N, C-alpha and C positions, 0 to 999 in steps of 0.2 A: 431215364435216370433222374433222380431228384436233384434239383439244383442246390448247391451248397449255399447256405445263407451266411453272409459275412457278419460276424459279430461286431456290432457297433461299440466302439470304445468311447465312453464319455470323457471329453476333454475338460479338465479343470481350468476354469477361466484364469487368465493371468491376474496376479495380484498387483494392483496399481494404487498408488497414492493419489487421492483426489482431494479437492479443497474441503469436502465434507469431513475428511478425516482429521483436520486440524482447525477448522473454522471456529472462531471465538463464539461462545454461546450467545445467542441473541443477535448476531451480526445481520443475518439475512432479514430477520423480523424488523429490526430498527431501520434497515435500508428501505424496505417496502412501506413502512409507516411514514418515512420521510417523503418518498415519492408519492405515496397515496395522499398525503396531506396536501401536496401541491396540486395534484389532480382534483382533489376535493374542493379546493378554493375556486378553481375555474369552473367546475361543474356547478357549484352553487351560484357563481356569478352569471353563468349562462342561463341557468334556471330562472333567476330573478329578472334578468333582462327580458326573457321570453314571456314569463307570466305577468309581470307588472308593466311591460312595455309593448313588446311586439304583438302579443295576443290579447292585450287588455282592451276590450271593447268599450270600456268606460272612459278611455283616454284617446279618442280618435285624432285629437289635435296634437298629440305628442310626437316629437320627431322620431321616436322609437317605434311608433305604431306601424305594423306591417313592414318594418325595416329589418329584414333578415340578415343584412350585411353585418350588423353590429355583433350578433352572437357568433357569426362565422369568424369575424376578426378576433374575438375573444378566444375562440377555440384554437385558431391558428397561431396566435401570439406566443404561447409557451413553446410551440414546436419551432417557430422561427428563432426565438430567443436561444433555444438549445443549440440549433445549428450554428448560429452566429457565435455563441460562446465557445463552441468547439473550434471554430476558425480562429478566434482571437487568442485562445489559450494554447492550441496545438500547433498552429502553422509556424509561429516564430521558432519554436523549439525544433521542429522538423527541418526548417530551413537552416538553422544553425548546424544541425548534424550533416546536412547535405553539403554545406560550405566547408566543414571540417574534412569531409571526405574519408578516404581510406587511411589517412594518417591517424585519425582518431578511432577508427573502427577496430575492434578487437579481432585480430586474426592470428594465425599461428606464427606468422613472420614477425609481428611486432609485440604481441602480448600473449605468448604461448601459454603462460601459466593461467591467465584469466580465461583463455579459450578452453583449456583443459577443464577448468572448474565449471564453465557453462555446459560443456559436453557431458560431464559426469552428472551434474544435477538434473539436466534435461532427461538423461537416461533414467535416472532414479525416479523422476516424477512422471515419466512416460509422456512428455510433451515436446513439441518442436523446440529446437534451440533458438532462443531469442537473439537478436542483434545486440551488441554492446558497444558503447563508445566511451572513451576516456578523454575528457576535455582538459586542456592545460589551464587550470584556474587555481587560485589560492584559497578558495572556499571549499571545505569538505562537504560533499553531499552525494546522494545517490537516489535516483528515482526511476520509475518505469513509465513508458509511454505505450499507448495502444498501437496495434499494427497486426499484420498477418501472423507473425510469430511473437510480437511484442518487442519492445526495445528497452534496454537498461542503459542509463546514462550516469556516469560518475566523473570525478575529477582527479587530477594528479595529487591534489592535497588530501583527498580521501584515502588514496592508496598509501600515501606517506604517513598518515596518522595511524594506520592499522598494521598489524602483523598479517601474514598470508592467510592464516586460519581465520582471522577476524574478517578479512576481506571476503572470504568464501561465505562466512555467516551472513554478511550484509547482502551478498548476491542472492543467497537463498531467500532472504526476505522479499526481494523484488521478484524472484521466481514465484513466490506465494501470491503476490499481488497479481501477477500475470495469469497464473492458473485460476485464481478466484475471480478474474474479470474486473479488478479494481481500477486499473490505470486511467481509463477514460474519465470516469466519474470523479476520481480523486484529482486529476489534472484540471478538469473544468472547475470544480468546486474551489480548489486552492487558488486558481487563477482569478476567479471572480472575487474572492476574498481580498486579493491584493489590488484589484482594479480601482481606478479612480471613481469618485462618486457619480459622475455623469454616466459612465458605463453601467454602474450598479443600478441606477434608476432606469435606464433604457432597457436593461435586461433583468427587470424586476423578477420574472419567474425563476431565473437561475439564482438570483440573489436570495430569494425566499428558499429555494432548494438548498442552497449552501447553509442557510440557517437551520433548516430541518435536519440536514445530514451531519451536523456537527458531532453528534454522538456516534454516528456510524463511522466517521473517519477514525475516531479513537479505537473502535472495535476492529476495524480493518487492520490497523497497525498491530493490534493484539493477535490477529490471525497470522500476520506475517511473522511476528515474534515466535509464535508456536511452531511453525514449520521450521524456522531457523534452529530452534532448540532441538527439534526432532532430528534434523540432519546433522547438527553438530554433536548431539548426544550429551552435551554438557551445558547446563544453564549458565555457568560462570563464563563461558566463552562468549555467548551472545551478550551477556550483561556488560562484560568488559568492552566489547565493541560499541555498544550503545553509549556507555559512559565516555569513551574516548572521542566519539563523534560529537557528543554534546559539548564536551570541554573544548574541543578544537573549534567548534562553531561559535562559542561564547567568548567574545573579545574581553569580557569583564571577569573571566573566571580566575585569572591570576594563578593558574596552575600550569606549570610547565609540563612538557611531555615526559621529561625525566622523573619529575615528582609523581606524575600519574602512574607511570610504569612501576615505580618503587612502591607506591601505595597498593597497587593491584597485586604485585608479586609478594609483598611481605606477609608473613604469618602473624597471628595474634600475639605471639610471644615477644615480638619486636617492640610492642608498645611499652613494655616495662623498662627497656634499656635504650631505646632509640628516640631521642628528642625530636629528630627530624621527622620521624614517622608520626609522632604525636601532632606535630604541626601540619603534616599532610592530612591526617584524619580531620583536624579542625577545618582545614580548607575545603575538603571534600564534603564535610557536614554542612558548611555554609552553602556550598554550591548546590547540593541536593535540596536544601531547604528552599532555594530559589527556583528549583525545577521539580515540583511535586509530581508532575505527570511522569517524569522520567523515573522518579523513585517508585511510583506505583507500578510502572512497567517492569522494573527490575524485580520487584516482589512477586508480580504475577508470573514472570518467567520462572522464578525460583520455585514457586508453588505448583507450577503446571504439572510436573512429573508425578506429583502426589495425588492428582485428581484422577477420576475414572477416565475422563477424556484423554488425559496424558498417558495413562497406562495403555489404553487402547491404541493410541497413536504410536507409542513405542513398539508395541507388538506388531502393528501393521508395517512400520518402517523396517523392522527386523525381517518380516516375511518378504518384503520387496527386495531387500538386500540379498537374502538367501536365494531368491529366484534369479537375480541378476548375477550371482557369483559364478 
């Protein structure tokens, strides 16, 4: 009797959102140009030392002649500088989180709403749920750290400055950084930029890397903005969150939380009748004129959905939501 052949059914691969679906154009290229530039500097340095010193038969009396230790040190120097920069920038932050313990850790028992947002967005992006911590500080900020599943750190001031939907938007920005593999490089580069001059000189390779990657940092933020816009579905939501964080972080803004809320909530018709709204527009205009980078980001998010990349991202996000429904 002939054996029945089981018909193989082709399974459609699950649709998942990846960093490539929302990555800002040119981000990866600029990143590798920066890293390649640093590598190029040390390759050229090693070549010159080898050619004009170590292997130069016309200079046998030179201290570099047949001294292979020098090129080896030059080759190892950027690696050691990178490792040390990681320790300097990451260790204090991780120790702070360890000291804060479970009281600051986002769990169902103390921050159920934040925990639900993490679970939902992790499921949406098909990635492990990162750890999240809320520090009791008066400065609003949120950033991510590298780790097995990544870590998101924010403050009580940040949560107070935003509505729940806006908090979710800012979390999705950090989820984008984690999925795209940004946290380690962003933390090291930011830390070296704020380091004292002696550390900058000792860790010259990382100082140079921070200089080379200045443009990449901006593009990486653009990548995070794009995913936040896709998850939120409304550019206005992420833009309001960005503005609120910027205003709350600027001690010279002279814009109260109430004024900012009224400005963001008011329609254009109020300008004709509301003198207070005119004043608020004036204050916001002055504020944005001092924060041109923020103004550019707001415009970029607003225009994103009109681009081909934005339309493709919206379509992909819709497919992912349908699959998970």
